[in-house]
C-alpha beads as a LAMMPS data file, in Angstrom:
LAMMPS data file: protein, C-alpha beads

153 atoms
152 bonds

1 atom types
1 bond types

-500.0 500.0 xlo xhi
-500.0 500.0 ylo yhi
-500.0 500.0 zlo zhi

Masses

1 110.0

Atoms # bond

1 1 1 -178.227 363.116 -374.733
2 1 1 -179.521 364.522 -378.030
3 1 1 -181.020 367.921 -378.703
4 1 1 -184.360 368.027 -380.487
5 1 1 -185.305 367.787 -383.201
6 1 1 -182.687 365.269 -384.192
7 1 1 -182.290 362.143 -386.260
8 1 1 -180.633 358.876 -385.485
9 1 1 -180.031 355.738 -387.530
10 1 1 -180.848 352.535 -385.678
11 1 1 -180.590 348.931 -386.821
12 1 1 -184.019 347.261 -386.900
13 1 1 -182.620 344.396 -384.845
14 1 1 -182.186 346.817 -381.898
15 1 1 -185.978 347.231 -381.520
16 1 1 -187.889 347.569 -379.349
17 1 1 -186.123 350.618 -377.954
18 1 1 -187.264 352.647 -374.960
19 1 1 -186.942 356.353 -375.738
20 1 1 -187.008 358.843 -372.860
21 1 1 -187.312 362.582 -373.457
22 1 1 -187.069 365.368 -370.934
23 1 1 -186.909 369.147 -370.946
24 1 1 -186.997 371.803 -368.288
25 1 1 -190.591 372.613 -367.346
26 1 1 -191.932 369.336 -368.766
27 1 1 -192.498 365.833 -367.428
28 1 1 -190.078 363.161 -368.601
29 1 1 -191.869 360.973 -371.115
30 1 1 -190.892 357.466 -372.175
31 1 1 -192.210 355.699 -375.259
32 1 1 -191.328 352.483 -377.066
33 1 1 -190.034 352.560 -380.622
34 1 1 -190.681 349.249 -382.333
35 1 1 -190.399 347.862 -385.835
36 1 1 -193.050 346.614 -388.209
37 1 1 -192.789 343.941 -390.882
38 1 1 -192.315 344.812 -394.540
39 1 1 -194.930 343.219 -396.777
40 1 1 -192.291 341.140 -398.539
41 1 1 -191.086 339.827 -395.191
42 1 1 -194.257 337.791 -394.753
43 1 1 -193.768 336.126 -398.128
44 1 1 -190.124 335.550 -397.320
45 1 1 -191.130 333.976 -394.002
46 1 1 -193.582 331.658 -395.768
47 1 1 -190.922 330.721 -398.316
48 1 1 -188.465 330.161 -395.449
49 1 1 -190.874 327.821 -393.690
50 1 1 -191.432 325.840 -396.868
51 1 1 -187.812 325.837 -397.990
52 1 1 -186.046 325.593 -394.660
53 1 1 -185.583 327.690 -391.527
54 1 1 -181.963 328.818 -392.057
55 1 1 -182.838 331.935 -394.093
56 1 1 -185.532 332.828 -391.587
57 1 1 -183.107 332.597 -388.667
58 1 1 -180.497 334.718 -390.436
59 1 1 -183.076 337.332 -391.466
60 1 1 -184.550 337.500 -387.972
61 1 1 -181.127 337.865 -386.359
62 1 1 -180.240 340.889 -388.481
63 1 1 -183.694 342.509 -388.521
64 1 1 -184.334 341.865 -392.204
65 1 1 -187.925 342.470 -393.202
66 1 1 -188.366 344.912 -390.316
67 1 1 -188.326 348.685 -390.397
68 1 1 -188.475 351.466 -387.854
69 1 1 -191.015 354.211 -388.515
70 1 1 -189.519 357.077 -390.544
71 1 1 -190.613 359.552 -387.872
72 1 1 -191.225 359.102 -384.160
73 1 1 -192.716 361.920 -382.123
74 1 1 -192.962 362.259 -378.372
75 1 1 -195.033 365.074 -376.923
76 1 1 -193.970 366.170 -373.460
77 1 1 -196.601 367.155 -370.916
78 1 1 -196.025 370.356 -368.939
79 1 1 -194.640 369.696 -365.455
80 1 1 -197.484 371.674 -363.915
81 1 1 -200.546 373.743 -364.747
82 1 1 -201.818 376.998 -363.244
83 1 1 -205.424 375.795 -363.003
84 1 1 -207.595 372.714 -363.391
85 1 1 -209.025 374.313 -366.538
86 1 1 -205.533 374.698 -368.056
87 1 1 -204.756 371.058 -367.244
88 1 1 -208.041 369.852 -368.708
89 1 1 -207.621 371.948 -371.865
90 1 1 -204.159 370.436 -372.410
91 1 1 -205.267 366.829 -371.882
92 1 1 -208.541 367.285 -373.799
93 1 1 -206.511 368.475 -376.797
94 1 1 -204.075 365.552 -376.466
95 1 1 -206.949 363.084 -376.202
96 1 1 -208.662 364.571 -379.274
97 1 1 -205.419 364.234 -381.284
98 1 1 -205.011 360.616 -380.217
99 1 1 -208.635 359.765 -380.973
100 1 1 -208.366 361.363 -384.431
101 1 1 -205.148 359.482 -385.154
102 1 1 -206.645 356.147 -384.107
103 1 1 -209.834 356.870 -386.072
104 1 1 -207.632 357.016 -389.197
105 1 1 -205.986 353.706 -388.299
106 1 1 -209.373 352.073 -387.648
107 1 1 -210.658 353.336 -390.991
108 1 1 -207.596 351.906 -392.755
109 1 1 -208.092 348.522 -391.080
110 1 1 -211.764 348.513 -392.061
111 1 1 -210.904 349.415 -395.656
112 1 1 -208.254 346.706 -395.858
113 1 1 -210.784 344.179 -394.631
114 1 1 -213.122 345.220 -397.414
115 1 1 -216.608 343.827 -397.306
116 1 1 -215.613 340.742 -395.363
117 1 1 -215.356 342.285 -391.846
118 1 1 -216.514 339.030 -390.277
119 1 1 -213.205 337.322 -391.077
120 1 1 -211.325 336.302 -387.955
121 1 1 -208.139 338.088 -389.033
122 1 1 -210.031 341.361 -389.508
123 1 1 -211.698 340.987 -386.139
124 1 1 -208.333 340.296 -384.537
125 1 1 -206.739 343.287 -386.240
126 1 1 -209.586 345.558 -385.190
127 1 1 -209.463 344.282 -381.611
128 1 1 -205.699 344.894 -381.461
129 1 1 -206.069 348.433 -382.829
130 1 1 -208.896 349.245 -380.420
131 1 1 -206.879 347.844 -377.510
132 1 1 -203.867 350.034 -378.364
133 1 1 -206.136 353.080 -378.767
134 1 1 -207.767 352.396 -375.385
135 1 1 -204.358 351.954 -373.731
136 1 1 -203.111 355.256 -375.150
137 1 1 -206.234 357.101 -374.011
138 1 1 -205.989 355.495 -370.559
139 1 1 -202.360 356.674 -370.327
140 1 1 -203.430 360.234 -371.146
141 1 1 -206.126 360.100 -368.476
142 1 1 -203.657 358.685 -365.944
143 1 1 -201.263 361.554 -366.656
144 1 1 -204.159 364.017 -366.313
145 1 1 -205.016 362.521 -362.914
146 1 1 -201.429 362.885 -361.679
147 1 1 -200.729 366.326 -363.195
148 1 1 -199.684 369.018 -360.738
149 1 1 -201.638 372.227 -360.322
150 1 1 -199.383 375.053 -359.145
151 1 1 -201.202 378.361 -358.874
152 1 1 -199.215 381.405 -360.016
153 1 1 -198.101 383.578 -357.124

Bonds

1 1 1 2
2 1 2 3
3 1 3 4
4 1 4 5
5 1 5 6
6 1 6 7
7 1 7 8
8 1 8 9
9 1 9 10
10 1 10 11
11 1 11 12
12 1 12 13
13 1 13 14
14 1 14 15
15 1 15 16
16 1 16 17
17 1 17 18
18 1 18 19
19 1 19 20
20 1 20 21
21 1 21 22
22 1 22 23
23 1 23 24
24 1 24 25
25 1 25 26
26 1 26 27
27 1 27 28
28 1 28 29
29 1 29 30
30 1 30 31
31 1 31 32
32 1 32 33
33 1 33 34
34 1 34 35
35 1 35 36
36 1 36 37
37 1 37 38
38 1 38 39
39 1 39 40
40 1 40 41
41 1 41 42
42 1 42 43
43 1 43 44
44 1 44 45
45 1 45 46
46 1 46 47
47 1 47 48
48 1 48 49
49 1 49 50
50 1 50 51
51 1 51 52
52 1 52 53
53 1 53 54
54 1 54 55
55 1 55 56
56 1 56 57
57 1 57 58
58 1 58 59
59 1 59 60
60 1 60 61
61 1 61 62
62 1 62 63
63 1 63 64
64 1 64 65
65 1 65 66
66 1 66 67
67 1 67 68
68 1 68 69
69 1 69 70
70 1 70 71
71 1 71 72
72 1 72 73
73 1 73 74
74 1 74 75
75 1 75 76
76 1 76 77
77 1 77 78
78 1 78 79
79 1 79 80
80 1 80 81
81 1 81 82
82 1 82 83
83 1 83 84
84 1 84 85
85 1 85 86
86 1 86 87
87 1 87 88
88 1 88 89
89 1 89 90
90 1 90 91
91 1 91 92
92 1 92 93
93 1 93 94
94 1 94 95
95 1 95 96
96 1 96 97
97 1 97 98
98 1 98 99
99 1 99 100
100 1 100 101
101 1 101 102
102 1 102 103
103 1 103 104
104 1 104 105
105 1 105 106
106 1 106 107
107 1 107 108
108 1 108 109
109 1 109 110
110 1 110 111
111 1 111 112
112 1 112 113
113 1 113 114
114 1 114 115
115 1 115 116
116 1 116 117
117 1 117 118
118 1 118 119
119 1 119 120
120 1 120 121
121 1 121 122
122 1 122 123
123 1 123 124
124 1 124 125
125 1 125 126
126 1 126 127
127 1 127 128
128 1 128 129
129 1 129 130
130 1 130 131
131 1 131 132
132 1 132 133
133 1 133 134
134 1 134 135
135 1 135 136
136 1 136 137
137 1 137 138
138 1 138 139
139 1 139 140
140 1 140 141
141 1 141 142
142 1 142 143
143 1 143 144
144 1 144 145
145 1 145 146
146 1 146 147
147 1 147 148
148 1 148 149
149 1 149 150
150 1 150 151
151 1 151 152
152 1 152 153
């Protein structure tokens, strides 16, 4: 068990990693830490396919071309709320943060697509981003629905 905040060095090949965080007075929260491909990894993969699969297999087995995010945050929800209004204020704020974060990602995807948004790859990227955003918002709403209200005595 690690105290927070803390840092940890992980090999990219270990991903995806389930990370569970807990603290007194808060709900245990689990999130998945995964890797993303370096830009040069795609070129290396193409070269590997053209030149032979051995380099690709070795790179994949040791996580080459993959990186974990430099920072990974998990926000713990309170174990209970005094009122419905307190619960809703908490989850409304969380939802607003998530929506703002995904709005930035969507803008970046749109900018990277440039003027040619009709391209299949751009449509696929946008659909994937929107799906992840919708899943994250649905998870927040599910936690809101199951949050405990414990009136102060």
